Each structure stands twice: as structure tokens, then as C-alpha cells.
N, CA, C and O atoms as a GROMACS GRO file, in nm:
protein
  504
    1UNK      N    1   0.340 -15.430  -1.998
    1UNK     CA    2   0.479 -15.387  -1.992
    1UNK      C    3   0.566 -15.496  -1.930
    1UNK      O    4   0.675 -15.525  -1.980
    2UNK      N    5   0.517 -15.556  -1.821
    2UNK     CA    6   0.597 -15.660  -1.755
    2UNK      C    7   0.617 -15.780  -1.846
    2UNK      O    8   0.727 -15.833  -1.855
    3UNK      N    9   0.510 -15.823  -1.913
    3UNK     CA   10   0.523 -15.938  -2.002
    3UNK      C   11   0.616 -15.908  -2.119
    3UNK      O   12   0.696 -15.993  -2.160
    4UNK      N   13   0.607 -15.786  -2.172
    4UNK     CA   14   0.697 -15.748  -2.281
    4UNK      C   15   0.841 -15.750  -2.233
    4UNK      O   16   0.931 -15.792  -2.306
    5UNK      N   17   0.865 -15.705  -2.110
    5UNK     CA   18   1.000 -15.709  -2.054
    5UNK      C   19   1.050 -15.851  -2.038
    5UNK      O   20   1.166 -15.880  -2.068
    6UNK      N   21   0.965 -15.939  -1.991
    6UNK     CA   22   1.003 -16.080  -1.974
    6UNK      C   23   1.042 -16.142  -2.106
    6UNK      O   24   1.136 -16.221  -2.114
    7UNK      N   25   0.968 -16.106  -2.211
    7UNK     CA   26   0.993 -16.166  -2.343
    7UNK      C   27   1.089 -16.085  -2.429
    7UNK      O   28   1.108 -16.115  -2.547
    8UNK      N   29   1.151 -15.982  -2.370
    8UNK     CA   30   1.248 -15.902  -2.444
    8UNK      C   31   1.186 -15.820  -2.556
    8UNK      O   32   1.250 -15.798  -2.658
    9UNK      N   33   1.062 -15.776  -2.538
    9UNK     CA   34   0.990 -15.706  -2.644
    9UNK      C   35   0.954 -15.562  -2.607
    9UNK      O   36   0.858 -15.507  -2.661
   10UNK      N   37   1.028 -15.502  -2.516
   10UNK     CA   38   0.996 -15.365  -2.477
   10UNK      C   39   1.004 -15.267  -2.593
   10UNK      O   40   0.931 -15.168  -2.596
   11UNK      N   41   1.092 -15.294  -2.689
   11UNK     CA   42   1.106 -15.202  -2.803
   11UNK      C   43   0.982 -15.201  -2.892
   11UNK      O   44   0.970 -15.113  -2.977
   12UNK      N   45   0.891 -15.296  -2.874
   12UNK     CA   46   0.770 -15.300  -2.955
   12UNK      C   47   0.656 -15.217  -2.895
   12UNK      O   48   0.550 -15.205  -2.955
   13UNK      N   49   0.678 -15.162  -2.776
   13UNK     CA   50   0.574 -15.085  -2.707
   13UNK      C   51   0.597 -14.935  -2.721
   13UNK      O   52   0.710 -14.888  -2.727
   14UNK      N   53   0.487 -14.862  -2.726
   14UNK     CA   54   0.492 -14.716  -2.721
   14UNK      C   55   0.446 -14.675  -2.583
   14UNK      O   56   0.330 -14.696  -2.547
   15UNK      N   57   0.536 -14.617  -2.505
   15UNK     CA   58   0.504 -14.577  -2.368
   15UNK      C   59   0.450 -14.435  -2.366
   15UNK      O   60   0.502 -14.347  -2.434
   16UNK      N   61   0.347 -14.415  -2.286
   16UNK     CA   62   0.294 -14.282  -2.260
   16UNK      C   63   0.289 -14.269  -2.108
   16UNK      O   64   0.207 -14.333  -2.041
   17UNK      N   65   0.376 -14.186  -2.055
   17UNK     CA   66   0.385 -14.171  -1.910
   17UNK      C   67   0.297 -14.056  -1.863
   17UNK      O   68   0.290 -13.952  -1.928
   18UNK      N   69   0.232 -14.077  -1.752
   18UNK     CA   70   0.150 -13.972  -1.692
   18UNK      C   71   0.240 -13.873  -1.619
   18UNK      O   72   0.342 -13.911  -1.562
   19UNK      N   73   0.202 -13.748  -1.622
   19UNK     CA   74   0.275 -13.645  -1.547
   19UNK      C   75   0.215 -13.627  -1.408
   19UNK      O   76   0.265 -13.548  -1.328
   20UNK      N   77   0.107 -13.700  -1.380
   20UNK     CA   78   0.041 -13.689  -1.250
   20UNK      C   79   0.126 -13.750  -1.140
   20UNK      O   80   0.208 -13.839  -1.163
   21UNK      N   81   0.105 -13.699  -1.020
   21UNK     CA   82   0.168 -13.756  -0.901
   21UNK      C   83   0.081 -13.870  -0.852
   21UNK      O   84  -0.042 -13.866  -0.866
   22UNK      N   85   0.144 -13.970  -0.794
   22UNK     CA   86   0.073 -14.089  -0.748
   22UNK      C   87   0.110 -14.116  -0.603
   22UNK      O   88   0.228 -14.115  -0.567
   23UNK      N   89   0.010 -14.141  -0.520
   23UNK     CA   90   0.033 -14.177  -0.380
   23UNK      C   91  -0.043 -14.305  -0.349
   23UNK      O   92  -0.162 -14.317  -0.379
   24UNK      N   93   0.027 -14.401  -0.290
   24UNK     CA   94  -0.033 -14.528  -0.248
   24UNK      C   95  -0.013 -14.543  -0.097
   24UNK      O   96   0.098 -14.528  -0.046
   25UNK      N   97  -0.122 -14.574  -0.026
   25UNK     CA   98  -0.115 -14.599   0.117
   25UNK      C   99  -0.172 -14.739   0.142
   25UNK      O  100  -0.281 -14.771   0.094
   26UNK      N  101  -0.098 -14.819   0.215
   26UNK     CA  102  -0.144 -14.955   0.248
   26UNK      C  103  -0.228 -14.954   0.375
   26UNK      O  104  -0.188 -14.899   0.477
   27UNK      N  105  -0.345 -15.016   0.366
   27UNK     CA  106  -0.429 -15.040   0.483
   27UNK      C  107  -0.395 -15.180   0.533
   27UNK      O  108  -0.406 -15.278   0.459
   28UNK      N  109  -0.353 -15.190   0.658
   28UNK     CA  110  -0.310 -15.317   0.714
   28UNK      C  111  -0.403 -15.359   0.827
   28UNK      O  112  -0.479 -15.278   0.882
   29UNK      N  113  -0.395 -15.487   0.860
   29UNK     CA  114  -0.478 -15.541   0.967
   29UNK      C  115  -0.406 -15.526   1.100
   29UNK      O  116  -0.290 -15.565   1.114
   30UNK      N  117  -0.475 -15.469   1.196
   30UNK     CA  118  -0.414 -15.434   1.323
   30UNK      C  119  -0.427 -15.541   1.429
   30UNK      O  120  -0.433 -15.660   1.401
   31UNK      N  121  -0.432 -15.495   1.550
   31UNK     CA  122  -0.425 -15.579   1.670
   31UNK      C  123  -0.535 -15.685   1.677
   31UNK      O  124  -0.647 -15.664   1.630
   32UNK      N  125  -0.500 -15.799   1.735
   32UNK     CA  126  -0.597 -15.904   1.761
   32UNK      C  127  -0.566 -15.966   1.897
   32UNK      O  128  -0.454 -15.958   1.947
   33UNK      N  129  -0.667 -16.026   1.956
   33UNK     CA  130  -0.651 -16.090   2.086
   33UNK      C  131  -0.633 -16.239   2.065
   33UNK      O  132  -0.709 -16.303   1.993
   34UNK      N  133  -0.530 -16.295   2.130
   34UNK     CA  134  -0.504 -16.438   2.122
   34UNK      C  135  -0.497 -16.498   2.261
   34UNK      O  136  -0.523 -16.431   2.360
   35UNK      N  137  -0.462 -16.623   2.267
   35UNK     CA  138  -0.457 -16.694   2.396
   35UNK      C  139  -0.351 -16.636   2.489
   35UNK      O  140  -0.359 -16.653   2.611
   36UNK      N  141  -0.252 -16.568   2.432
   36UNK     CA  142  -0.146 -16.509   2.513
   36UNK      C  143  -0.165 -16.359   2.534
   36UNK      O  144  -0.073 -16.290   2.578
   37UNK      N  145  -0.283 -16.307   2.502
   37UNK     CA  146  -0.309 -16.164   2.518
   37UNK      C  147  -0.320 -16.096   2.384
   37UNK      O  148  -0.353 -16.160   2.284
   38UNK      N  149  -0.294 -15.968   2.382
   38UNK     CA  150  -0.307 -15.888   2.260
   38UNK      C  151  -0.181 -15.896   2.176
   38UNK      O  152  -0.069 -15.891   2.227
   39UNK      N  153  -0.202 -15.908   2.044
   39UNK     CA  154  -0.093 -15.904   1.948
   39UNK      C  155  -0.101 -15.770   1.874
   39UNK      O  156  -0.210 -15.721   1.845
   40UNK      N  157   0.013 -15.714   1.847
   40UNK     CA  158   0.021 -15.580   1.790
   40UNK      C  159  -0.044 -15.569   1.652
   40UNK      O  160  -0.096 -15.463   1.618
   41UNK      N  161  -0.044 -15.672   1.576
   41UNK     CA  162  -0.094 -15.667   1.439
   41UNK      C  163   0.022 -15.665   1.341
   41UNK      O  164   0.137 -15.685   1.379
   42UNK      N  165  -0.009 -15.639   1.213
   42UNK     CA  166   0.092 -15.645   1.109
   42UNK      C  167   0.218 -15.571   1.152
   42UNK      O  168   0.207 -15.458   1.199
   43UNK      N  169   0.338 -15.630   1.138
   43UNK     CA  170   0.369 -15.753   1.066
   43UNK      C  171   0.363 -15.879   1.153
   43UNK      O  172   0.396 -15.988   1.105
   44UNK      N  173   0.321 -15.866   1.276
   44UNK     CA  174   0.308 -15.982   1.362
   44UNK      C  175   0.169 -16.042   1.344
   44UNK      O  176   0.105 -16.016   1.242
   45UNK      N  177   0.120 -16.120   1.438
   45UNK     CA  178  -0.013 -16.178   1.424
   45UNK      C  179  -0.116 -16.067   1.407
   45UNK      O  180  -0.112 -15.967   1.479
   46UNK      N  181  -0.207 -16.084   1.314
   46UNK     CA  182  -0.304 -15.982   1.280
   46UNK      C  183  -0.443 -16.045   1.265
   46UNK      O  184  -0.456 -16.167   1.253
   47UNK      N  185  -0.544 -15.960   1.267
   47UNK     CA  186  -0.682 -16.005   1.254
   47UNK      C  187  -0.708 -16.054   1.112
   47UNK      O  188  -0.654 -15.997   1.016
   48UNK      N  189  -0.789 -16.158   1.097
   48UNK     CA  190  -0.838 -16.202   0.966
   48UNK      C  191  -0.986 -16.235   0.978
   48UNK      O  192  -1.036 -16.256   1.089
   49UNK      N  193  -1.054 -16.239   0.866
   49UNK     CA  194  -1.193 -16.279   0.862
   49UNK      C  195  -1.294 -16.166   0.871
   49UNK      O  196  -1.411 -16.186   0.843
   50UNK      N  197  -1.250 -16.048   0.911
   50UNK     CA  198  -1.344 -15.936   0.927
   50UNK      C  199  -1.387 -15.883   0.790
   50UNK      O  200  -1.307 -15.881   0.696
   51UNK      N  201  -1.514 -15.840   0.778
   51UNK     CA  202  -1.560 -15.785   0.651
   51UNK      C  203  -1.494 -15.651   0.620
   51UNK      O  204  -1.467 -15.571   0.711
   52UNK      N  205  -1.469 -15.627   0.493
   52UNK     CA  206  -1.416 -15.499   0.445
   52UNK      C  207  -1.533 -15.423   0.384
   52UNK      O  208  -1.594 -15.469   0.288
   53UNK      N  209  -1.562 -15.309   0.440
   53UNK     CA  210  -1.677 -15.230   0.397
   53UNK      C  211  -1.631 -15.097   0.338
   53UNK      O  212  -1.523 -15.047   0.370
   54UNK      N  213  -1.713 -15.040   0.252
   54UNK     CA  214  -1.688 -14.908   0.198
   54UNK      C  215  -1.620 -14.904   0.063
   54UNK      O  216  -1.606 -14.796   0.005
   55UNK      N  217  -1.576 -15.017   0.009
   55UNK     CA  218  -1.506 -15.014  -0.120
   55UNK      C  219  -1.596 -14.959  -0.231
   55UNK      O  220  -1.547 -14.893  -0.323
   56UNK      N  221  -1.725 -14.987  -0.222
   56UNK     CA  222  -1.818 -14.938  -0.324
   56UNK      C  223  -1.836 -14.787  -0.316
   56UNK      O  224  -1.891 -14.728  -0.410
   57UNK      N  225  -1.793 -14.724  -0.210
   57UNK     CA  226  -1.805 -14.579  -0.194
   57UNK      C  227  -1.685 -14.502  -0.249
   57UNK      O  228  -1.687 -14.379  -0.257
   58UNK      N  229  -1.581 -14.575  -0.288
   58UNK     CA  230  -1.461 -14.507  -0.340
   58UNK      C  231  -1.490 -14.440  -0.473
   58UNK      O  232  -1.570 -14.489  -0.552
   59UNK      N  233  -1.424 -14.329  -0.497
   59UNK     CA  234  -1.439 -14.256  -0.623
   59UNK      C  235  -1.390 -14.341  -0.738
   59UNK      O  236  -1.302 -14.426  -0.722
   60UNK      N  237  -1.448 -14.318  -0.854
   60UNK     CA  238  -1.414 -14.397  -0.972
   60UNK      C  239  -1.270 -14.383  -1.016
   60UNK      O  240  -1.218 -14.471  -1.086
   61UNK      N  241  -1.203 -14.275  -0.978
   61UNK     CA  242  -1.064 -14.256  -1.019
   61UNK      C  243  -0.965 -14.307  -0.914
   61UNK      O  244  -0.844 -14.287  -0.928
   62UNK      N  245  -1.015 -14.372  -0.810
   62UNK     CA  246  -0.929 -14.431  -0.707
   62UNK      C  247  -0.898 -14.575  -0.746
   62UNK      O  248  -0.986 -14.649  -0.788
   63UNK      N  249  -0.772 -14.613  -0.733
   63UNK     CA  250  -0.731 -14.750  -0.765
   63UNK      C  251  -0.714 -14.828  -0.635
   63UNK      O  252  -0.662 -14.776  -0.536
   64UNK      N  253  -0.758 -14.954  -0.636
   64UNK     CA  254  -0.749 -15.039  -0.518
   64UNK      C  255  -0.674 -15.166  -0.559
   64UNK      O  256  -0.714 -15.235  -0.652
   65UNK      N  257  -0.566 -15.194  -0.488
   65UNK     CA  258  -0.491 -15.317  -0.511
   65UNK      C  259  -0.514 -15.409  -0.392
   65UNK      O  260  -0.480 -15.377  -0.279
   66UNK      N  261  -0.574 -15.524  -0.421
   66UNK     CA  262  -0.603 -15.622  -0.316
   66UNK      C  263  -0.478 -15.705  -0.288
   66UNK      O  264  -0.411 -15.749  -0.381
   67UNK      N  265  -0.449 -15.724  -0.163
   67UNK     CA  266  -0.336 -15.808  -0.123
   67UNK      C  267  -0.386 -15.914  -0.027
   67UNK      O  268  -0.394 -16.032  -0.063
   68UNK      N  269  -0.420 -15.875   0.095
   68UNK     CA  270  -0.469 -15.970   0.195
   68UNK      C  271  -0.620 -15.966   0.203
   68UNK      O  272  -0.676 -15.929   0.306
   69UNK      N  273  -0.686 -16.005   0.094
   69UNK     CA  274  -0.833 -16.008   0.091
   69UNK      C  275  -0.880 -16.141   0.034
   69UNK      O  276  -0.806 -16.209  -0.036
   70UNK      N  277  -1.003 -16.175   0.065
   70UNK     CA  278  -1.070 -16.287   0.000
   70UNK      C  279  -1.215 -16.250  -0.019
   70UNK      O  280  -1.273 -16.178   0.062
   71UNK      N  281  -1.275 -16.300  -0.128
   71UNK     CA  282  -1.414 -16.270  -0.158
   71UNK      C  283  -1.505 -16.364  -0.081
   71UNK      O  284  -1.486 -16.485  -0.084
   72UNK      N  285  -1.602 -16.310  -0.012
   72UNK     CA  286  -1.703 -16.386   0.060
   72UNK      C  287  -1.830 -16.382  -0.026
   72UNK      O  288  -1.910 -16.290  -0.014
   73UNK      N  289  -1.847 -16.482  -0.112
   73UNK     CA  290  -1.958 -16.484  -0.206
   73UNK      C  291  -2.093 -16.494  -0.134
   73UNK      O  292  -2.192 -16.438  -0.181
   74UNK      N  293  -2.096 -16.563  -0.024
   74UNK     CA  294  -2.222 -16.580   0.049
   74UNK      C  295  -2.276 -16.446   0.099
   74UNK      O  296  -2.397 -16.424   0.098
   75UNK      N  297  -2.188 -16.359   0.144
   75UNK     CA  298  -2.230 -16.230   0.199
   75UNK      C  299  -2.206 -16.112   0.105
   75UNK      O  300  -2.248 -16.000   0.134
   76UNK      N  301  -2.139 -16.136  -0.009
   76UNK     CA  302  -2.122 -16.033  -0.110
   76UNK      C  303  -2.025 -15.922  -0.075
   76UNK      O  304  -2.047 -15.806  -0.113
   77UNK      N  305  -1.918 -15.954  -0.003
   77UNK     CA  306  -1.815 -15.854   0.024
   77UNK      C  307  -1.680 -15.922   0.046
   77UNK      O  308  -1.671 -16.044   0.061
   78UNK      N  309  -1.577 -15.840   0.045
   78UNK     CA  310  -1.443 -15.891   0.072
   78UNK      C  311  -1.422 -15.902   0.222
   78UNK      O  312  -1.485 -15.832   0.301
   79UNK      N  313  -1.331 -15.992   0.260
   79UNK     CA  314  -1.291 -16.009   0.400
   79UNK      C  315  -1.140 -15.997   0.410
   79UNK      O  316  -1.067 -16.025   0.314
   80UNK      N  317  -1.094 -15.956   0.527
   80UNK     CA  318  -0.950 -15.947   0.556
   80UNK      C  319  -0.895 -16.090   0.557
   80UNK      O  320  -0.950 -16.178   0.622
   81UNK      N  321  -0.785 -16.110   0.485
   81UNK     CA  322  -0.724 -16.243   0.479
   81UNK      C  323  -0.572 -16.236   0.480
   81UNK      O  324  -0.505 -16.328   0.433
   82UNK      N  325  -0.518 -16.127   0.534
   82UNK     CA  326  -0.374 -16.113   0.541
   82UNK      C  327  -0.337 -15.984   0.612
   82UNK      O  328  -0.425 -15.906   0.650
   83UNK      N  329  -0.209 -15.962   0.631
   83UNK     CA  330  -0.162 -15.846   0.704
   83UNK      C  331  -0.171 -15.718   0.626
   83UNK      O  332  -0.230 -15.620   0.672
   84UNK      N  333  -0.112 -15.716   0.506
   84UNK     CA  334  -0.127 -15.601   0.416
   84UNK      C  335  -0.254 -15.626   0.338
   84UNK      O  336  -0.256 -15.710   0.249
   85UNK      N  337  -0.358 -15.554   0.369
   85UNK     CA  338  -0.490 -15.583   0.316
   85UNK      C  339  -0.514 -15.517   0.181
   85UNK      O  340  -0.546 -15.585   0.084
   86UNK      N  341  -0.499 -15.385   0.174
   86UNK     CA  342  -0.529 -15.310   0.052
   86UNK      C  343  -0.424 -15.202   0.027
   86UNK      O  344  -0.367 -15.148   0.121
   87UNK      N  345  -0.400 -15.173  -0.098
   87UNK     CA  346  -0.324 -15.055  -0.137
   87UNK      C  347  -0.422 -14.959  -0.204
   87UNK      O  348  -0.478 -14.992  -0.309
   88UNK      N  349  -0.442 -14.843  -0.146
   88UNK     CA  350  -0.533 -14.742  -0.202
   88UNK      C  351  -0.446 -14.638  -0.273
   88UNK      O  352  -0.352 -14.585  -0.214
   89UNK      N  353  -0.479 -14.609  -0.399
   89UNK     CA  354  -0.394 -14.524  -0.483
   89UNK      C  355  -0.473 -14.409  -0.541
   89UNK      O  356  -0.585 -14.428  -0.590
   90UNK      N  357  -0.415 -14.290  -0.536
   90UNK     CA  358  -0.474 -14.171  -0.598
   90UNK      C  359  -0.370 -14.106  -0.689
   90UNK      O  360  -0.253 -14.097  -0.653
   91UNK      N  361  -0.414 -14.062  -0.805
   91UNK     CA  362  -0.332 -13.986  -0.899
   91UNK      C  363  -0.394 -13.848  -0.916
   91UNK      O  364  -0.513 -13.836  -0.943
   92UNK      N  365  -0.314 -13.746  -0.899
   92UNK     CA  366  -0.359 -13.608  -0.916
   92UNK      C  367  -0.245 -13.526  -0.976
   92UNK      O  368  -0.133 -13.576  -0.989
   93UNK      N  369  -0.274 -13.404  -1.013
   93UNK     CA  370  -0.174 -13.321  -1.082
   93UNK      C  371  -0.056 -13.283  -0.992
   93UNK      O  372   0.053 -13.255  -1.043
   94UNK      N  373  -0.077 -13.280  -0.860
   94UNK     CA  374   0.033 -13.249  -0.769
   94UNK      C  375   0.041 -13.356  -0.661
   94UNK      O  376  -0.056 -13.428  -0.635
   95UNK      N  377   0.157 -13.366  -0.599
   95UNK     CA  378   0.175 -13.461  -0.490
   95UNK      C  379   0.082 -13.428  -0.374
   95UNK      O  380   0.024 -13.518  -0.314
   96UNK      N  381   0.068 -13.301  -0.343
   96UNK     CA  382  -0.020 -13.261  -0.232
   96UNK      C  383  -0.165 -13.300  -0.259
   96UNK      O  384  -0.235 -13.346  -0.169
   97UNK      N  385  -0.210 -13.283  -0.382
   97UNK     CA  386  -0.348 -13.317  -0.417
   97UNK      C  387  -0.369 -13.469  -0.414
   97UNK      O  388  -0.473 -13.516  -0.369
   98UNK      N  389  -0.271 -13.544  -0.462
   98UNK     CA  390  -0.281 -13.691  -0.459
   98UNK      C  391  -0.283 -13.741  -0.315
   98UNK      O  392  -0.359 -13.832  -0.282
   99UNK      N  393  -0.201 -13.682  -0.232
   99UNK     CA  394  -0.196 -13.721  -0.090
   99UNK      C  395  -0.330 -13.691  -0.023
   99UNK      O  396  -0.384 -13.775   0.049
  100UNK      N  397  -0.383 -13.572  -0.046
  100UNK     CA  398  -0.511 -13.534   0.013
  100UNK      C  399  -0.621 -13.631  -0.031
  100UNK      O  400  -0.703 -13.675   0.050
  101UNK      N  401  -0.624 -13.664  -0.160
  101UNK     CA  402  -0.727 -13.753  -0.214
  101UNK      C  403  -0.718 -13.893  -0.155
  101UNK      O  404  -0.820 -13.951  -0.118
  102UNK      N  405  -0.596 -13.950  -0.146
  102UNK     CA  406  -0.584 -14.087  -0.098
  102UNK      C  407  -0.632 -14.097   0.047
  102UNK      O  408  -0.695 -14.196   0.085
  103UNK      N  409  -0.604 -13.997   0.128
  103UNK     CA  410  -0.649 -14.002   0.267
  103UNK      C  411  -0.800 -13.978   0.278
  103UNK      O  412  -0.864 -14.031   0.368
  104UNK      N  413  -0.858 -13.898   0.188
  104UNK     CA  414  -1.004 -13.885   0.182
  104UNK      C  415  -1.068 -14.020   0.152
  104UNK      O  416  -1.167 -14.059   0.214
  105UNK      N  417  -1.011 -14.090   0.057
  105UNK     CA  418  -1.064 -14.219   0.015
  105UNK      C  419  -1.047 -14.326   0.125
  105UNK      O  420  -1.136 -14.408   0.145
  106UNK      N  421  -0.934 -14.324   0.193
  106UNK     CA  422  -0.910 -14.422   0.300
  106UNK      C  423  -1.014 -14.412   0.412
  106UNK      O  424  -1.046 -14.512   0.476
  107UNK      N  425  -1.065 -14.293   0.436
  107UNK     CA  426  -1.167 -14.275   0.540
  107UNK      C  427  -1.296 -14.349   0.507
  107UNK      O  428  -1.377 -14.375   0.596
  108UNK      N  429  -1.316 -14.383   0.380
  108UNK     CA  430  -1.436 -14.454   0.337
  108UNK      C  431  -1.426 -14.605   0.361
  108UNK      O  432  -1.528 -14.674   0.367
  109UNK      N  433  -1.305 -14.656   0.373
  109UNK     CA  434  -1.282 -14.801   0.387
  109UNK      C  435  -1.283 -14.837   0.534
  109UNK      O  436  -1.220 -14.770   0.616
  110UNK      N  437  -1.355 -14.944   0.567
  110UNK     CA  438  -1.366 -14.985   0.707
  110UNK      C  439  -1.348 -15.136   0.721
  110UNK      O  440  -1.406 -15.214   0.645
  111UNK      N  441  -1.268 -15.175   0.819
  111UNK     CA  442  -1.266 -15.312   0.870
  111UNK      C  443  -1.208 -15.307   1.010
  111UNK      O  444  -1.132 -15.216   1.044
  112UNK      N  445  -1.243 -15.404   1.090
  112UNK     CA  446  -1.198 -15.408   1.229
  112UNK      C  447  -1.046 -15.409   1.234
  112UNK      O  448  -0.982 -15.489   1.166
  113UNK      N  449  -0.989 -15.320   1.312
  113UNK     CA  450  -0.845 -15.315   1.328
  113UNK      C  451  -0.769 -15.247   1.216
  113UNK      O  452  -0.646 -15.260   1.209
  114UNK      N  453  -0.838 -15.176   1.126
  114UNK     CA  454  -0.768 -15.110   1.014
  114UNK      C  455  -0.662 -15.014   1.069
  114UNK      O  456  -0.685 -14.942   1.166
  115UNK      N  457  -0.548 -15.015   1.004
  115UNK     CA  458  -0.440 -14.924   1.041
  115UNK      C  459  -0.369 -14.883   0.913
  115UNK      O  460  -0.349 -14.964   0.823
  116UNK      N  461  -0.332 -14.757   0.905
  116UNK     CA  462  -0.248 -14.709   0.796
  116UNK      C  463  -0.169 -14.590   0.844
  116UNK      O  464  -0.212 -14.516   0.933
  117UNK      N  465  -0.052 -14.573   0.786
  117UNK     CA  466   0.032 -14.459   0.822
  117UNK      C  467  -0.033 -14.331   0.775
  117UNK      O  468  -0.098 -14.327   0.670
  118UNK      N  469  -0.016 -14.226   0.852
  118UNK     CA  470  -0.076 -14.097   0.817
  118UNK      C  471   0.026 -13.998   0.762
  118UNK      O  472  -0.007 -13.882   0.737
  119UNK      N  473   0.150 -14.043   0.743
  119UNK     CA  474   0.255 -13.951   0.698
  119UNK      C  475   0.307 -13.980   0.558
  119UNK      O  476   0.407 -13.921   0.516
  120UNK      N  477   0.241 -14.069   0.484
  120UNK     CA  478   0.289 -14.102   0.351
  120UNK      C  479   0.279 -13.979   0.261
  120UNK      O  480   0.175 -13.912   0.256
  121UNK      N  481   0.386 -13.950   0.190
  121UNK     CA  482   0.397 -13.837   0.094
  121UNK      C  483   0.391 -13.700   0.162
  121UNK      O  484   0.368 -13.599   0.096
  122UNK      N  485   0.410 -13.698   0.293
  122UNK     CA  486   0.415 -13.569   0.362
  122UNK      C  487   0.559 -13.524   0.372
  122UNK      O  488   0.651 -13.601   0.346
  123UNK      N  489   0.579 -13.400   0.408
  123UNK     CA  490   0.715 -13.350   0.423
  123UNK      C  491   0.781 -13.411   0.547
  123UNK      O  492   0.902 -13.398   0.566
  124UNK      N  493   0.701 -13.479   0.633
  124UNK     CA  494   0.754 -13.542   0.753
  124UNK      C  495   0.782 -13.690   0.734
  124UNK      O  496   0.824 -13.756   0.828
  125UNK      N  497   0.761 -13.746   0.612
  125UNK     CA  498   0.785 -13.888   0.588
  125UNK      C  499   0.932 -13.921   0.605
  125UNK      O  500   1.019 -13.841   0.570
  126UNK      N  501   0.959 -14.037   0.657
  126UNK     CA  502   1.097 -14.082   0.674
  126UNK      C  503   1.134 -14.178   0.565
  126UNK      O  504   1.247 -14.228   0.562
   0.00000   0.00000   0.00000
């Protein structure tokens, strides 16, 4: 779709939109210790290099968008390599179901200092 838009060819595509609700929650890299003490983490100085575990445990219908990651071929897993590490996405028939699913899936992902907001798609979101 993006390439067609760039080339002015959107009229050549047949769009089929999903009626499902979609929720994306970003897992970010949290606090780290430096020479001047503790840093809060994203968006300030954040941890890098830690292994990201649990991605293989995610359900097949969960989408993962890598942002601050790098592949560690020697050890066979991804490592944290930026502040916004992953976007975890769930699509379900209702917003409440998508929200519940994305937070279930986030509990499977582990890395040192992981942080994510717990109010995304809730009635308390700002």
C-alpha cells in the first residue's frame, strides 16, 4: 500500500479492511546504571545488550514489530539495541479482547529492564 501510494497507484489496489480491533503496546528498555548513578531509561539513557527472551512463546496470531533489537547469531536470540524495543500487536473482534490478548502476550516477553504502559486501550488512557 505504501509503495503504491508513493508511485501514485493506489487506484490499482483492491483494499479489504479488517473489522477487528487492534492494540499495539511498545515494550521499552528501562533503567540502567551509569557512572553518574541510575538513569531512568527510555527516552533517556536506557539499557542495551540484554537478551530478549520469550518471543518464540508468542501466539501465532500475535504480531511483533522490531525497533530497538539486533540479532545475536552466536547465541541465537535477539538483544536489546534501542529504547523502543518491540511493538506487540493483537487483533481481536473487540477492543477489550485485543487489549486483553496483547497484555497476555507481553507477559511472555522478557528482557532486563522491560517496561510498558499498562493503560493502553483502557478507559483510563490519556
